[in-house]
C-alpha positions as a Markdown table, in Angstrom:
| # | Residue | x | y | z |
|---|---|---|---|---|
| 1 | Met | 2.0 | -23.8 | 32.2 |
| 2 | Ala | 0.7 | -20.5 | 33.5 |
| 3 | Leu | 2.6 | -18.0 | 35.3 |
| 4 | Glu | 0.6 | -15.7 | 37.7 |
| 5 | Met | 1.5 | -12.3 | 39.4 |
| 6 | Glu | 0.0 | -10.1 | 42.0 |
| 7 | Leu | 0.2 | -6.6 | 40.5 |
| 8 | Ser | -0.8 | -3.8 | 42.3 |
| 9 | Pro | -3.7 | -1.8 | 40.9 |
| 10 | Val | -1.3 | 0.9 | 39.4 |
| 11 | Thr | 0.9 | -1.2 | 37.4 |
| 12 | Glu | -2.3 | -3.4 | 36.4 |
| 13 | Glu | -3.7 | 0.2 | 34.7 |
| 14 | Ala | -0.8 | 1.1 | 33.6 |
| 15 | Phe | 0.0 | -2.3 | 31.7 |
| 16 | Lys | -3.2 | -1.8 | 30.6 |
| 17 | Lys | -2.5 | 1.3 | 29.1 |
| 18 | Tyr | 0.5 | 0.7 | 27.3 |
| 19 | Phe | -1.0 | -3.2 | 26.1 |
| 20 | Arg | -3.7 | -0.9 | 24.7 |
| 21 | Glu | -1.7 | 1.5 | 22.7 |
| 22 | Leu | 0.2 | -1.1 | 21.6 |
| 23 | Leu | -2.3 | -3.0 | 20.3 |
| 24 | Leu | -4.3 | 0.2 | 18.7 |
| 25 | Glu | -0.7 | 1.2 | 17.0 |
| 26 | Gln | -1.0 | -2.6 | 15.1 |
| 27 | Val | -4.5 | -1.6 | 14.4 |
| 28 | Asn | -3.0 | 1.6 | 12.6 |
| 29 | Glu | -0.3 | -0.2 | 10.9 |
| 30 | Ile | -2.3 | -2.7 | 9.3 |
| 31 | Arg | -5.4 | -0.2 | 8.3 |
| 32 | Gln | -2.6 | 2.4 | 7.0 |
| 33 | Asp | -1.2 | -1.2 | 5.3 |
| 34 | Glu | -4.6 | -2.3 | 3.7 |
| 35 | Met | -5.6 | 1.3 | 2.5 |
| 36 | Lys | -2.5 | 0.9 | 0.4 |
| 37 | Ser | -3.2 | -2.3 | -1.3 |
| 38 | Arg | -7.0 | -2.0 | -2.4 |
| 39 | Pro | -7.5 | 2.2 | -2.5 |
| 40 | Tyr | -10.7 | 1.3 | -4.5 |
| 41 | Leu | -13.5 | -1.2 | -3.5 |
| 42 | Asn | -16.8 | -2.1 | -5.2 |
| 43 | Lys | -20.1 | -0.7 | -3.0 |
| 44 | Lys | -20.4 | -4.9 | -0.9 |
| 45 | Asp | -17.1 | -4.2 | 0.0 |
| 46 | Met | -17.2 | -0.6 | 0.7 |
| 47 | Ala | -20.3 | -1.2 | 2.6 |
| 48 | Ala | -17.9 | -3.9 | 4.8 |
| 49 | Trp | -15.3 | -1.9 | 5.4 |
| 50 | Leu | -17.2 | 1.0 | 6.7 |
| 51 | Gly | -19.7 | -1.3 | 8.8 |
| 52 | Val | -23.1 | -0.2 | 7.0 |
| 53 | Ser | -25.5 | -1.3 | 5.2 |
| 54 | Lys | -25.9 | -1.5 | 1.6 |
| 55 | Asn | -28.8 | 0.8 | 1.8 |
| 56 | Thr | -27.0 | 3.0 | 3.7 |
| 57 | Leu | -24.2 | 3.0 | 1.6 |
| 58 | Asp | -26.4 | 4.2 | -0.8 |
| 59 | Lys | -27.9 | 7.0 | 1.3 |
| 60 | Phe | -24.1 | 8.3 | 1.8 |
| 61 | Ile | -23.9 | 8.0 | -2.3 |
| 62 | Lys | -27.5 | 10.1 | -2.6 |
| 63 | Ala | -25.9 | 12.5 | -0.1 |
| 64 | Gly | -22.7 | 13.1 | -1.9 |
| 65 | Leu | -20.0 | 10.2 | -1.8 |
| 66 | Lys | -18.2 | 10.2 | -5.0 |
| 67 | Val | -18.5 | 7.0 | -7.0 |
| 68 | Ser | -16.2 | 6.1 | -10.0 |
| 69 | Asp | -18.3 | 4.7 | -12.6 |
| 70 | Ile | -16.2 | 3.0 | -15.9 |
| 71 | Asn | -18.4 | 1.5 | -18.4 |
| 72 | Gly | -20.7 | 0.4 | -15.2 |
| 73 | Ser | -18.1 | -0.9 | -12.9 |
| 74 | Gln | -19.1 | 1.4 | -9.4 |
| 75 | Leu | -15.8 | 1.7 | -7.4 |
| 76 | Ile | -15.3 | 3.7 | -4.3 |
| 77 | Gly | -12.1 | 5.1 | -2.9 |
| 78 | Lys | -11.5 | 4.8 | 0.7 |
| 79 | Gln | -9.4 | 8.1 | 1.1 |
| 80 | Thr | -13.1 | 9.6 | -0.4 |
| 81 | Ala | -15.2 | 7.5 | 2.1 |
| 82 | Leu | -13.0 | 8.6 | 4.8 |
| 83 | Glu | -13.1 | 12.4 | 3.5 |
| 84 | Phe | -16.9 | 12.2 | 3.2 |
| 85 | Leu | -17.2 | 11.0 | 6.9 |
| 86 | Lys | -15.3 | 13.6 | 8.2 |
| 87 | Asn | -16.8 | 16.5 | 6.2 |
| 88 | His | -19.9 | 15.1 | 7.7 |
| 89 | Glu | -19.0 | 15.1 | 11.2 |
| 90 | Thr | -21.5 | 17.3 | 13.7 |
| 91 | Tyr | -21.6 | 17.4 | 17.0 |
| 92 | Met | -24.7 | 15.7 | 18.2 |
| 93 | Leu | -26.5 | 17.1 | 21.7 |
């Protein structure tokens, strides 16, 4: 059974803002939990986590993104990747 209500535009916007903030809080909590559970990822997973292609991740590495290489196993820290991106932020005109 659906409940329908007519809301004023101001009330509707207030509800939207409230639920948007609530959702963002939950997403941030999930991200923090994820950072703790797997702090390092292989290149394939890191590319997916950042939302870029593996080729783009390779360009980041060539540009200075640090990689832990232990006996041929390459892992990239999530915090390292975020710091790398933060350090390369710039204003685009």
